[in-house]
Backbone as ProteinMPNN parsed JSONL, in Angstrom:
{"seq_chain_A": "MDDPMDDIEVVVLTSMTQLQRQLNDSLQQLSPERLQVLADFAAYLANAESEAATQELLTIPRLLERVKQNQATPKTQYSTWRTLRSDV", "coords_chain_A": {"N_chain_A": [[40.842, 79.616, 210.809], [39.044, 77.243, 208.998], [35.977, 77.702, 207.277], [33.253, 75.569, 207.538], [31.186, 75.723, 205.688], [32.406, 76.661, 203.393], [33.813, 74.395, 202.589], [31.687, 72.696, 201.972], [30.575, 74.068, 199.817], [32.638, 73.802, 197.94], [32.612, 71.037, 197.533], [30.032, 70.739, 196.45], [30.272, 72.307, 194.114], [32.29, 70.863, 192.817], [30.988, 68.417, 192.44], [28.928, 69.274, 190.761], [30.408, 70.109, 188.551], [31.508, 67.659, 187.77], [29.138, 66.295, 187.116], [28.26, 67.881, 184.976], [30.296, 67.439, 183.12], [29.962, 64.685, 182.719], [27.378, 64.685, 181.661], [27.82, 66.17, 179.312], [29.54, 64.394, 177.985], [27.777, 62.271, 177.543], [25.898, 63.544, 175.921], [27.259, 63.837, 173.525], [27.064, 61.345, 172.441], [24.484, 60.863, 171.705], [21.75, 60.377, 169.433], [20.221, 62.663, 167.054], [17.421, 62.55, 167.42], [17.12, 61.471, 169.997], [18.43, 63.439, 171.383], [16.654, 65.556, 171.085], [14.509, 64.576, 172.588], [15.709, 64.606, 175.094], [16.168, 67.363, 175.372], [13.521, 68.272, 175.466], [12.714, 67.029, 177.846], [14.432, 68.258, 179.685], [13.475, 70.875, 179.525], [10.929, 70.431, 180.568], [11.618, 69.673, 183.225], [12.831, 72.058, 184.119], [10.647, 73.779, 183.993], [8.943, 72.554, 185.865], [10.436, 72.915, 188.186], [10.449, 75.685, 188.34], [7.727, 76.135, 188.664], [7.32, 74.966, 191.171], [8.803, 76.706, 192.745], [7.308, 79.025, 192.367], [4.881, 78.27, 193.581], [5.782, 78.049, 196.193], [6.39, 80.725, 196.763], [3.83, 81.777, 196.63], [2.734, 80.934, 198.983], [3.481, 82.736, 200.88], [2.15, 85.047, 203.026], [0.156, 87.706, 201.826], [2.04, 88.497, 199.92], [1.787, 88.996, 197.115], [0.113, 91.26, 197.11], [1.796, 93.1, 198.375], [3.886, 93.275, 196.529], [2.531, 94.355, 194.316], [1.798, 96.807, 195.446], [4.319, 97.962, 195.848], [5.128, 98.16, 193.189], [3.391, 100.081, 192.332], [4.296, 102.314, 193.577], [5.569, 105.508, 193.051], [8.609, 106.083, 191.304], [10.02, 108.285, 192.057], [9.822, 108.4, 194.755], [11.656, 106.637, 195.676], [14.808, 105.873, 197.206], [18.338, 105.729, 196.862], [20.297, 103.015, 198.064], [22.783, 103.765, 198.869], [22.584, 106.363, 199.789], [20.993, 105.994, 201.97], [22.421, 104.31, 203.661], [25.431, 105.058, 204.425], [27.562, 103.72, 205.431], [28.063, 101.307, 204.294]], "CA_chain_A": [[40.023, 78.423, 210.872], [38.226, 77.107, 207.792], [34.525, 77.692, 207.422], [32.722, 74.327, 206.97], [30.342, 76.032, 204.532], [33.285, 76.743, 202.232], [34.08, 73.017, 202.181], [30.46, 72.184, 201.352], [30.45, 74.72, 198.506], [33.632, 73.192, 197.053], [32.107, 69.702, 197.203], [28.883, 70.909, 195.559], [30.775, 72.767, 192.817], [33.004, 69.745, 192.205], [29.973, 67.471, 191.993], [28.245, 69.87, 189.61], [31.344, 70.062, 187.426], [31.552, 66.262, 187.332], [27.869, 65.991, 186.452], [28.23, 68.574, 183.689], [31.193, 66.699, 182.212], [29.302, 63.415, 182.422], [26.268, 65.001, 180.773], [28.388, 66.536, 178.01], [30.012, 63.162, 177.343], [26.598, 61.533, 177.086], [25.273, 64.295, 174.823], [28.008, 63.578, 172.295], [26.753, 60.002, 171.939], [23.061, 60.745, 171.394], [21.232, 60.69, 168.1], [19.429, 63.9, 167.069], [16.093, 62.285, 167.961], [17.248, 61.33, 171.452], [18.823, 64.756, 171.878], [15.41, 66.323, 171.158], [13.774, 64.06, 173.746], [16.401, 65.117, 176.28], [15.897, 68.803, 175.448], [12.139, 68.407, 175.926], [12.661, 66.636, 179.247], [15.108, 69.308, 180.448], [12.53, 71.992, 179.593], [9.887, 70.012, 181.509], [12.177, 69.76, 184.575], [13.009, 73.471, 184.458], [9.31, 74.325, 184.225], [8.45, 71.999, 187.125], [11.173, 73.575, 189.264], [9.947, 77.05, 188.389], [6.369, 76.069, 189.221], [7.455, 74.699, 192.609], [9.251, 77.958, 193.366], [6.157, 79.933, 192.343], [3.95, 77.826, 194.616], [6.375, 78.405, 197.483], [6.2, 82.169, 196.94], [2.406, 82.046, 196.839], [2.365, 80.619, 200.371], [3.845, 83.872, 201.73], [0.95, 85.876, 203.179], [0.073, 89.055, 201.274], [3.204, 88.826, 199.084], [1.353, 89.582, 195.848], [-0.37, 92.622, 197.365], [2.953, 93.957, 198.674], [4.6, 93.5, 195.271], [1.727, 95.302, 193.535], [1.905, 98.109, 196.091], [5.649, 98.482, 195.545], [5.164, 98.532, 191.771], [2.586, 101.29, 192.164], [4.989, 103.436, 194.211], [6.335, 106.294, 192.069], [10.068, 105.946, 191.443], [10.548, 109.494, 192.706], [9.824, 108.176, 196.198], [12.729, 105.709, 196.012], [16.129, 106.413, 197.529], [19.377, 104.726, 196.65], [20.773, 102.466, 199.33], [24.008, 104.476, 199.255], [22.242, 107.551, 200.579], [20.379, 105.554, 203.211], [23.454, 103.715, 204.515], [26.74, 105.453, 203.892], [28.6, 102.903, 206.043], [28.204, 100.002, 203.605]], "C_chain_A": [[39.116, 78.389, 209.645], [36.744, 77.066, 208.137], [34.005, 76.401, 206.788], [31.834, 74.565, 205.761], [31.172, 76.153, 203.269], [33.584, 75.352, 201.69], [32.878, 72.418, 201.466], [30.296, 72.769, 199.961], [31.414, 74.109, 197.506], [33.156, 71.817, 196.61], [30.948, 69.806, 196.216], [29.358, 71.339, 194.173], [31.508, 71.65, 192.081], [32.015, 68.726, 191.666], [29.244, 67.997, 190.759], [29.138, 69.809, 188.376], [31.437, 68.647, 186.876], [30.275, 65.876, 186.59], [27.785, 66.645, 185.077], [29.131, 67.875, 182.677], [30.548, 65.394, 181.766], [28.149, 63.634, 181.436], [26.773, 65.363, 179.378], [28.9, 65.317, 177.265], [28.846, 62.365, 176.774], [25.924, 62.216, 175.902], [25.95, 63.996, 173.488], [27.617, 62.245, 171.653], [25.301, 59.846, 171.495], [22.746, 61.074, 169.946], [20.446, 61.994, 168.185], [18.039, 63.696, 167.68], [16.125, 62.192, 169.483], [17.638, 62.661, 172.094], [17.593, 65.656, 172.017], [14.572, 65.884, 172.353], [14.392, 64.607, 175.03], [16.149, 66.613, 176.46], [14.479, 69.056, 175.948], [12.02, 68.077, 177.413], [13.317, 67.687, 180.133], [14.187, 70.526, 180.588], [11.405, 71.681, 180.576], [10.389, 70.142, 182.953], [12.34, 71.202, 185.021], [11.666, 74.119, 184.77], [8.748, 73.84, 185.56], [9.138, 72.667, 188.311], [10.686, 75.012, 189.44], [8.562, 77.095, 189.015], [6.414, 75.831, 190.725], [7.886, 75.962, 193.35], [8.11, 78.968, 193.424], [5.163, 79.563, 193.436], [4.475, 78.17, 196.008], [6.19, 79.892, 197.773], [4.741, 82.501, 197.244], [1.95, 81.715, 198.256], [2.722, 81.746, 201.332], [2.647, 84.811, 201.808], [1.136, 87.285, 202.596], [1.261, 89.442, 200.379], [2.775, 89.533, 197.796], [0.862, 91.013, 196.04], [0.794, 93.578, 197.627], [3.755, 94.26, 197.415], [3.85, 94.516, 194.422], [1.813, 96.706, 194.12], [3.265, 98.743, 195.792], [5.766, 98.91, 194.091], [4.404, 99.826, 191.524], [3.258, 102.517, 192.772], [5.785, 104.2, 193.155], [7.837, 106.207, 192.355], [10.694, 107.172, 192.112], [10.587, 109.343, 194.219], [10.922, 107.2, 196.64], [13.988, 106.477, 196.376], [17.157, 105.328, 197.251], [19.882, 104.248, 198.0], [22.03, 103.19, 199.796], [23.702, 105.716, 200.087], [21.601, 107.176, 201.917], [21.41, 105.012, 204.197], [24.813, 104.061, 203.91], [27.86, 104.577, 204.436], [28.776, 101.542, 205.38], [28.856, 100.163, 202.258]], "O_chain_A": [[38.495, 79.393, 209.297], [36.324, 76.483, 209.137], [34.28, 76.149, 205.616], [31.735, 73.699, 204.891], [30.709, 75.793, 202.187], [33.609, 75.147, 200.477], [33.032, 71.713, 200.469], [29.922, 72.061, 199.026], [31.056, 73.913, 196.344], [33.282, 71.466, 195.437], [30.886, 69.044, 195.251], [28.901, 70.798, 193.167], [31.366, 71.504, 190.867], [32.184, 68.224, 190.554], [28.977, 67.244, 189.823], [28.671, 69.494, 187.282], [31.444, 68.449, 185.661], [30.329, 65.209, 185.557], [27.299, 66.036, 184.124], [28.766, 67.736, 181.509], [30.582, 65.041, 180.587], [27.972, 62.861, 180.495], [26.216, 64.912, 178.377], [28.72, 65.208, 176.052], [28.92, 61.848, 175.659], [25.436, 61.55, 174.989], [25.292, 63.913, 172.451], [27.821, 62.047, 170.455], [24.929, 58.8, 170.963], [23.383, 61.923, 169.324], [20.041, 62.395, 169.276], [17.536, 64.575, 168.38], [15.274, 62.757, 170.17], [17.223, 62.967, 173.211], [17.501, 66.435, 172.966], [13.992, 66.717, 173.05], [13.678, 65.02, 175.943], [15.939, 67.075, 177.581], [14.258, 69.953, 176.762], [11.312, 68.762, 178.151], [12.815, 67.979, 181.218], [14.129, 71.138, 181.654], [10.975, 72.554, 181.329], [9.675, 70.66, 183.81], [12.029, 71.541, 186.163], [11.558, 74.916, 185.702], [8.148, 74.617, 186.303], [8.499, 72.953, 189.323], [10.531, 75.489, 190.564], [8.259, 77.99, 189.805], [5.636, 76.424, 191.472], [7.398, 76.251, 194.442], [7.961, 79.685, 194.413], [4.658, 80.437, 194.139], [3.704, 78.536, 196.896], [5.87, 80.274, 198.899], [4.458, 83.407, 198.029], [0.888, 82.169, 198.684], [2.305, 81.716, 202.49], [2.18, 85.315, 200.787], [2.14, 87.953, 202.846], [1.454, 90.629, 200.112], [3.349, 90.559, 197.433], [1.159, 91.885, 195.224], [0.787, 94.719, 197.164], [4.252, 95.374, 197.248], [4.456, 95.434, 193.868], [1.89, 97.685, 193.379], [3.341, 99.94, 195.512], [6.425, 99.904, 193.785], [4.737, 100.58, 190.61], [2.835, 103.643, 192.511], [6.591, 103.605, 192.439], [8.267, 106.253, 193.508], [11.788, 107.085, 192.671], [11.307, 110.078, 194.896], [11.1, 106.963, 197.835], [14.204, 107.595, 195.908], [16.867, 104.14, 197.394], [19.888, 105.007, 198.969], [22.313, 103.226, 200.993], [24.467, 106.076, 200.982], [21.659, 107.944, 202.878], [21.299, 105.218, 205.405], [25.269, 103.401, 202.977], [28.993, 104.667, 203.964], [29.554, 100.715, 205.855], [29.052, 99.178, 201.546]]}, "name": "protein", "num_of_chains": 1, "seq": "MDDPMDDIEVVVLTSMTQLQRQLNDSLQQLSPERLQVLADFAAYLANAESEAATQELLTIPRLLERVKQNQATPKTQYSTWRTLRSDV"}
C-alpha cells in the first residue's frame, strides 16, 4: 500500500523543480541591473526566513541555557550513539 506522504513529497518536489525551471528561464531574460535587484531580494527573503526560524527557537523555554550547558560539557563525557544503542 502506498504511503500518502510519499505522494505529497513527489508533488512538492515536482512543483519545486517546475518553479526552479521557471525561475531559471526568467533569470536568462533579466538585465544585470534587474538581476542584482533579484539577488538582493532573495537575500532579504532568506534573512527574513532565518529570522523567523530564530524567533521560533527563542520561544522554546530554557533552550539557550540548555545549549550553553551542553557546549560547556567536556567532550570526554560524550559517548557515541553506537555504544549506547547497538541495535540501531
